[in-house]
N, C-alpha and C positions, 0 to 999 in steps of 0.2 A: 588215382582217385583224388578228387579235389573237394574240400569241405569249406563252406563259407557261411557267413552271417547266421548267427544263432546266439543263444544264451544258455545259461545253466542254472541248476538249483543244487542245493545240498540237502539231502534227506536227514532226518533225525539220527539215522544209523551212521552218518558220516559219508555215505556214498555220494559221489559227485556224478551228476548226469548233465551232459551238454548235448543239445540237439541242434542240428543245423542242416542247411542245404548241402547236398552232395551231387557230384557229377562223376560218372564212371564211363570211360571210353572203351567200348568194345568194337563191334562192327557198326554199331550205331550209338547215339548219345542217349544214355539212360540217366535219369536224375530223380531225386525225391528228397525226403527228409530221413535222416538217420540220427540215432542217439549213440553217444559214446559214454561209457560208464567206467568209473574207477572206484574201487573199494579201499584204496590206499592213499587217499588224500591227493590224488593226481600225480603221484610220483612217477618219474620217467619209467616207461615200460609197463605201467599198470593199467593203461587205458585199453578197452576193447570195444568192438561194435556190439551194440545192443539191438534195440528195435529199429525197424524202418516203417515209414508210413506209406501205405498203399490205399488207393481209393477203393471203397467196398464194391463198386460195380466195374472195376477194371482188372484185367488180367496182368497188366504191367503197372508200374508206378505212375500215378498221376503226376503231373508236373507241379507238385507242391514244393515250395521252397521258402526261404526266409521265415523260419518258424520262431514264434515266441513261446515262452513256457511260464507257467505259474504253479506254485505248490498250493494244493487245496488243503482245507482243514483236516481231511482224512489222510493226508500225505500222498494222495494221488497227484500225478502231474498232468496238468491241462496243457495241451498243445494247440496252438492257433497259427495256421499256416496260410501264406499267400498262395492263391491258385493262379498259376500262369495261364491256364486255359479258360479265359473268360470270353467276353464278347463286347461289342461297342455300346450296347444298351442294357438297361436293367429294368425289367427282366429281359433275358435274351429272347430274340426272335427265334421261332422254330428252326432248328438245324444249325444255329450259330455256335452252340457249345455242345459238342457230342456228349460230354460227361455231365451236362446240366449245371455247371458251376455258375455261369452267368453273373459275374460281378459279386461273388460272395466268398467268404473265408471258409477254410476247412478246419473243423475242430476234431479233436480226438483226445484220448487220455491214456496214461500208463498207470496201472494200479500196482505194478510190481517193480518200481524203481528203474524203469527204462528198459526192461527185458522184452516186453511186448507192448504194442499199441493197440488199443481197442476202441470201438465206438466211433470210427471215422464217419463223419457226416458233413454235409454242406450246411453251414450256419446261415440260413436265409435272413436272419435278423442282424447280420454283420456284413455290411457292404464292403467290397474290395475293388479298387480300381487298378489292380495289378501293380501293387506297391507294397513295400515292407510296412509292418506295423509293430507296435510294442505292447507288451502285456506284463502286468505285475499283479501280485496278490498283496492285499493289505489286511489289517485286522486279523492276523494269524490265519490267513487263508480263507476267511469268510467273504471277502470282497475281491473281485477281480476287476481290474481297470485296463481297458484296451484303447489304444490310440492309433489312428491312421487318417489319411486324407479322405474326406467324403464330400466332394464338390456338390453344390446345389445350383442347377439341376445336375443329377448324376451323369457323369461322362467318363468312360474308361480312359485311363492314362492321364487325366487332368488332376495334377497334384496340388489341390487347394483345399482350404477349409479343414484344418486339423480338428478332429473330433474325438471326444472322450466318450466311451461306451462302457457301462458297468454291468456286472452280474453279481447277484447275491446268492446264487444257487449252484455254484460250481461250473458256470458256463452254459447252463441249459437255456436260460433266457437272458437277453441283453437289452438294455435301454440306454438311450442317449443321456449323458450326465447333465 
């Protein structure tokens, strides 16, 4: 198992939750987003695998990776993941993106400290060019700020025009800052 690029949060209970991209090699290559949790301040031997992120319309993990996390005002964790299965235009031309991602981010949340992930959906108001992004919470979890490249005109894989997008409602609606 290989784990990469991610970030973590500390809950008021002291629990540490770190989510990131993982790859698992079996007969084929399976990958996605997984959360690791520790209730002992991250001491050696106290980490375990918690939730994994799967696309709601797929029987196997969507190629989500490079996830950002933010702690919301109610202590839920908002996850914002890169979607590797995009297309070259936005919106996608019919048939270009079987999962319907088409140059957008995947959002989800954990309401139980990283044990489960719920509400996975394609965030059509967050563009994604198949690149990592960053997200933080400010004002005690009432404001989320997300940054990533969003070239104008939109073009997949063109890493230009770093953009800040904000949400005041826990990641339901996003607007350019």
